[in-house]
C-alpha positions in Angstrom: -17.7 -4.6 -20.4 -15.3 -1.7 -21.6 -16.8 0.5 -18.2 -16.7 -2.8 -15.7 -13.2 -3.3 -16.6 -12.2 0.3 -16.0 -13.9 0.6 -12.8 -12.1 -2.4 -11.9 -8.5 -0.9 -12.4 -10.0 2.3 -10.4 -10.1 0.1 -7.2 -6.7 -1.4 -8.6 -5.2 1.9 -8.8 -6.1 2.2 -5.2 -3.4 -1.0 -3.6 -1.1 0.5 -6.7 1.4 2.8 -4.1 5.4 3.0 -4.1 4.3 4.8 -0.3 7.2 2.6 2.2 5.1 3.3 5.1 2.4 1.3 3.7 3.3 -1.2 0.5 3.2 -5.1 1.6 5.0 -6.3 -1.0 7.2 -5.8 -3.9 6.9 -7.5 -7.7 7.4 -6.4 -11.3 4.8 -5.1 -12.8 5.7 -7.0 -16.7 6.2 -10.5 -15.4 2.8 -10.0 -13.5 0.9 -8.5 -16.5 1.8 -12.1 -18.4 0.8 -15.1 -15.7 -1.4 -16.6 -19.1 -2.4 -19.5 -16.3 -4.1 -16.9 -14.1 -7.3 -16.2 -15.8 -7.0 -18.9 -19.3 -7.4 -15.2 -21.0 -4.8 -13.2 -23.4 -1.3 -12.9 -23.7 -1.2 -10.2 -21.2 -3.8 -8.3 -18.9 -3.5 -5.7 -15.8 -6.5 -7.4 -14.4 -4.5 -10.0 -13.6 -2.4 -7.5 -11.0 -5.8 -6.7 -9.2 -6.1 -11.2 -9.3 -2.6 -11.2 -7.1 -3.2 -8.2 -5.3 -6.5 -10.4 -3.9 -5.0 -13.4 -3.4 -1.8 -11.4 -1.6 -4.7 -10.0 1.0 -5.8 -13.8 1.3 -2.6 -14.6 2.4 -1.6 -12.2 4.8 -5.4 -11.9 6.6 -5.3 -7.8 5.9 -7.6 -6.1 3.8 -6.5 -3.4 2.0 -3.5 -4.4 1.0 -1.1 -1.7 -1.2 1.7 -3.4 -3.4 5.1 -1.7 -4.4 5.1 -2.0 -8.3 8.6 -2.0 -10.3 7.0 -1.1 -14.5 10.1 -1.5 -16.7 9.2 1.1 -19.9 7.5 -1.1 -22.7 4.7 -2.4 -20.9 3.5 0.7 -21.0 3.0 0.6 -24.8 3.3 -2.5 -24.8 0.5 -4.2 -27.8 -0.7 -6.7 -25.9 -2.2 -4.9 -23.7 -5.0 -2.2 -25.1 -5.0 1.2 -25.5 -6.7 1.3 -22.4 -4.8 -0.8 -19.9 -1.9 1.4 -21.4 -3.6 4.8 -21.0 -4.0 4.2 -17.3 -0.1 2.6 -16.6 0.8 5.8 -17.7 -1.2 7.8 -15.6 -0.2 5.6 -12.6 3.2 6.5 -13.4 2.4 10.0 -13.9 1.0 9.8 -10.6 3.8 8.9 -8.8 2.1 5.7 -8.0 4.7 3.2 -9.6 8.0 3.4 -10.3 9.0 3.3 -14.2 12.3 2.2 -15.2 13.8 1.8 -18.2 15.9 -1.1 -17.3 14.0 -2.5 -14.1 17.2 -4.9 -13.1 17.3 -6.2 -9.6 15.3 -2.9 -8.5 12.7 -5.7 -7.2 14.9 -7.1 -4.9 16.8 -4.3 -3.7 13.2 -2.6 -3.8 12.1 -5.5 -1.1 15.6 -5.4 0.6 15.5 -1.8 1.7 12.0 -2.1 3.0 12.1 -5.6 4.8 9.7 -6.9 2.5 8.1 -10.1 0.9 8.7 -9.9 -3.6 5.7 -11.3 -5.0 7.4 -13.7 -8.6 7.8 -16.8 -10.2 11.3 -16.5 -11.7 14.8 -17.9 -9.7 16.6 -15.7 -7.9 19.0 -18.0 -6.1 20.9 -16.4 -8.6 21.0 -12.1 -6.6 22.1 -14.4 -3.0 25.7 -12.6 -3.1 23.8 -9.3 -2.9 21.0 -10.9 -0.7 21.8 -13.1 1.2 17.6 -13.5 2.7 16.9 -14.7 -1.3 18.4 -18.6 0.0 18.0 -17.8 3.6 14.9 -16.5 4.2 13.4 -18.1 1.2 9.4 -18.0 2.4 9.7 -14.6 1.5 9.9 -15.2 -2.0 5.6 -15.7 -3.1 5.4 -17.6 -5.6 1.6 -16.4 -7.3 0.1 -19.4 -8.8 -3.3 -20.4 -10.8 -6.1 -22.1 -7.4 -9.3 -23.7 -7.0 -10.4 -20.0 -5.2 -8.4 -17.6 -7.4 -4.7 -17.1 -7.2 -2.3 -18.2 -3.9 0.5 -17.3 -3.3 3.1 -20.2 -2.7 6.3 -20.0 -0.4 9.9 -20.9 -2.0 10.3 -22.5 1.4 8.0 -22.5 4.6 8.5 -19.6 7.1 6.9 -15.8 8.1 6.6 -13.6 5.3 5.7 -10.8 7.2 7.3 -7.6 6.6 10.3 -7.6 8.5 11.5 -3.5 8.5 13.5 -1.6 6.7 17.4 -2.8 7.0 19.5 0.0 8.8 20.5 1.0 5.0 16.5 1.8 4.9 16.4 3.4 7.0 18.6 5.7 6.7 17.8 6.3 3.2 14.2 7.1 4.6 15.6 9.3 7.1 16.0 12.3 4.8 14.0 13.5 2.1 16.0 13.8 -1.4 15.5 15.8 -4.6 16.3 14.3 -8.1 17.8 17.3 -10.2 15.0 16.5 -13.3 12.5 18.8 -13.6 9.0 16.9 -12.3 10.4 13.9 -11.1 7.1 12.6 -9.6 9.1 10.2 -7.4 11.9 12.9 -5.6 10.6 16.1 -6.8 8.4 19.0 -5.0 5.7 18.9 -7.8 3.4 16.6 -10.2 4.8 14.3 -12.2 5.7 16.1 -16.2 4.1 12.9 -18.1 2.3 13.0 -21.0 -0.8 12.2 -18.5 0.1 15.2 -15.7 -3.0 17.2 -16.0 -4.3 14.2 -14.8 -3.0 14.0 -11.5 -3.8 13.7 -8.7 -2.5 15.8 -6.1 -4.0 13.8 -3.1 -3.2 10.1 -4.6 0.4 10.9 -4.7 2.4 8.6 -2.6 2.7 10.7 1.0 6.1 9.3 1.4 9.1 9.0 -1.1 10.1 5.6 -2.6 13.8 4.5 -1.2 16.3 5.8 -3.8 18.1 2.9 -5.8 22.3 2.5 -4.7 23.4 0.7 -8.4 26.0 3.4 -8.6 26.7 3.3 -4.9 25.1 6.6 -4.3 21.9 7.3 -3.9 19.9 7.6 -6.9 17.2 8.2 -8.6 16.0 5.2 -10.2 13.8 7.0 -12.8 15.7 9.0 -14.4 20.1 7.4 -13.3 20.4 11.0 -11.0 22.4 11.4 -8.4 19.9 12.6 -5.7 21.1 15.8 -3.5 20.1 15.0 0.3 17.6 17.6 1.0 17.6 17.4 5.4 15.9 15.0 7.7 12.1 13.9 6.0 9.0 15.3 8.7 7.8 12.9 11.2 5.5 10.7 10.1 2.9 8.1 11.9 1.7 5.0 10.3 -1.9 3.9 11.7 -4.3 1.5 10.5 -8.1 0.6 11.3 -9.6 -2.5 13.3 -13.2 -3.5 12.9 -14.8 -6.4 14.5 -10.3 -7.3 15.6 -9.8 -7.2 11.7 -7.3 -5.0 10.1 -8.9 -3.0 7.4 -6.9 -0.3 6.1 -3.9 1.2 7.0 -2.7 5.7 6.9 -1.0 7.5 7.1 -0.5 11.2 9.3 1.8 13.7 9.1 2.0 17.4 10.2 1.1 18.7 6.5 -2.0 16.5 6.3 -4.2 15.7 8.9 -5.9 13.1 8.6 -10.2 12.7 9.5 -12.1 8.8 10.3 -15.4 8.7 10.3 -18.5 6.9 8.8 -18.6 8.7 6.0 -16.1 12.2 6.3 -16.7 15.3 3.9 -12.6 15.7 4.0 -11.5 13.6 0.6 -8.4 13.0 2.3 -10.1 10.8 4.6 -10.9 7.6 5.9 -14.6 6.1 5.6 -15.2 3.3 7.6 -19.4 3.0 6.6 -19.0 0.1 4.5 -17.9 -2.2 6.9 -19.8 -1.2 9.9 -22.9 -3.1 11.6 -25.7 -0.6 12.0 -25.6 0.3 15.7 -22.5 1.1 14.7 -23.6 3.1 11.3 -25.9 5.7 13.8 -23.0 5.8 16.5 -20.2 6.9 14.2 -20.5 10.4 13.4 -19.3 11.1 9.5 -16.4 12.9 10.7 -15.6 11.3 13.8 -11.6 12.0 15.3 -9.4 13.6 13.8 -5.5 12.5 14.0 -2.6 14.8 13.3 1.4 15.0 14.1 1.6 18.3 15.8 5.9 18.6 17.2 6.5 15.1 17.8 3.1 13.7 19.0 0.7 12.0 17.8 -3.0 14.3 18.8 -6.3 12.9 18.0 -9.6 15.1 18.2 -13.2 14.0 19.0 -15.1 16.0 16.7 -17.4 13.6 17.2 -21.7 14.2 18.1 -21.6 10.8 20.7 -17.9 10.9 21.2 -15.2 8.3 21.2 -12.4 7.1 23.7 -9.0 6.1 24.7 -7.8 2.6 25.6 -4.0 3.3 26.8 -2.3 1.0 26.1 -4.0 -1.3 25.1 -5.7 -2.1 27.8 -10.0 -3.5 26.5 -10.0 -3.0 30.7 -13.1 -0.2 31.1 -11.9 1.4 34.4 -8.8 2.1 32.7 -11.0 3.1 29.4 -10.4 7.3 29.0 -13.9 9.2 27.6 -13.2 11.6 24.8 -16.1 14.4 24.9 -16.5 16.6 21.6 -13.4 18.8 20.8 -11.0 17.2 23.7 -8.0 16.2 22.5 -5.8 13.6 23.6 -1.8 13.0 23.2 -1.5 9.3 21.6 1.3 7.3 23.6 2.1 3.6 23.1 0.0 1.2 22.4 -2.8 3.6 23.4 -5.9 3.4 21.0 -8.6 5.5 19.7 -12.2 3.5 19.6 -15.3 5.4 17.9 -17.7 2.6 19.0 -16.9 -1.1 20.7 -14.8 -2.8 18.7 -13.9 0.0 15.7 -10.4 0.8 16.4 -7.8 2.8 15.7 -3.7 2.5 16.9 -0.2 3.0 15.1 0.5 -0.1 12.5 2.8 -2.0 15.3 0.1 -1.8 18.0 -1.6 -4.9 16.4 -0.7 -7.9 14.1 -2.5 -8.9 10.3 -4.8 -11.6 10.7 -8.3 -13.1 10.8 -9.7 -11.1 7.2 -10.7 -14.5 5.8 -12.0 -13.1 2.9 -10.3 -9.5 2.1 -12.4 -6.8 0.1 -11.4 -8.1 -3.5 -10.7 -5.6 -6.0 -11.8 -7.6 -8.4 -15.1 -7.2 -7.8 -16.3 -5.7 -10.0 -14.7 -7.5 -13.1 -16.5 -9.6 -16.3 -16.7 -13.7 -14.9 -15.2 -13.8 -19.0 -12.0 -11.7 -17.7 -11.2 -13.6 -14.5 -12.0 -17.0 -15.3 -10.2 -20.0 -14.3 -8.4 -23.0 -16.5 -10.0 -25.8 -16.8 -8.1 -28.5 -14.7 -10.1 -31.2 -15.4 
């Protein structure tokens, strides 16, 4: 069972991030791990984070949704968690996958405000409406994780859209710059790895590709982890957020930067590549090469280069008219204009994340697939 739980934690690890370009909701991890009624188990369990992430995927009808977790530092040594869970949380902290604070305060709401994201919380937050008016003006962005017949569900405070609205004007200004923390080894706003006890376990390719938003608690951009005023290191390098859509359903989002091109294919050898094999039918799997299309930024241009055996296609402006489809043979490149979609195989498409909306995913991939039955048993409601 210990091995199975470790596999679940590894799966959950792929869904926690502080990258503003990828995260789909914000939560307070210390609050979530104590939602004992979700499984009727022990007082605190990181398994509940996986259950809430699954609920978010079902709610958004999108696969592989990451969350932005704000973590009280005390949770890293909480005796109600197992030693393995505490070790994993410390590794997440040292990898910069979660934001660890001595006093989280209203940081969860600040992140949600700056990034335009929904909040997953049962807490009554009406008292914060003075600073964050949307808490009462747009309460549909507040989602409470509650027990459900088929697993946890997210209940809106008031019915309405909870889709990410995009960064606020202040958020856009902060995210347009690169920030540096004076604290040596700051994993969130530094140039190198973390400086914690588990820094030797940090995996470079799993660090967030984008910095989190600074805190404005003191009125100036500051590091939320070290309470240090941040220095402005200049404009943030350009990036493009792309998403994979297969059979009309969004499967995954990813970020391309000038320093980090991304290869998409059936099973790329590149450790940072996007693997599609798990979502393909037999015909698509035979057609799509291990490495099929390479996406990179050349200056301000997003360029798609075919590196496959069978070729790809581009649908200009997203047009499904076969007469307008542009073929890409091996090693051919094309600058992707607004709305362009790269098609690896009919129904297997890559485009900018804002090209299409989420939805249609009735059964998103679960991070809890490897969980022991007793770890996720539902409480008896009878």
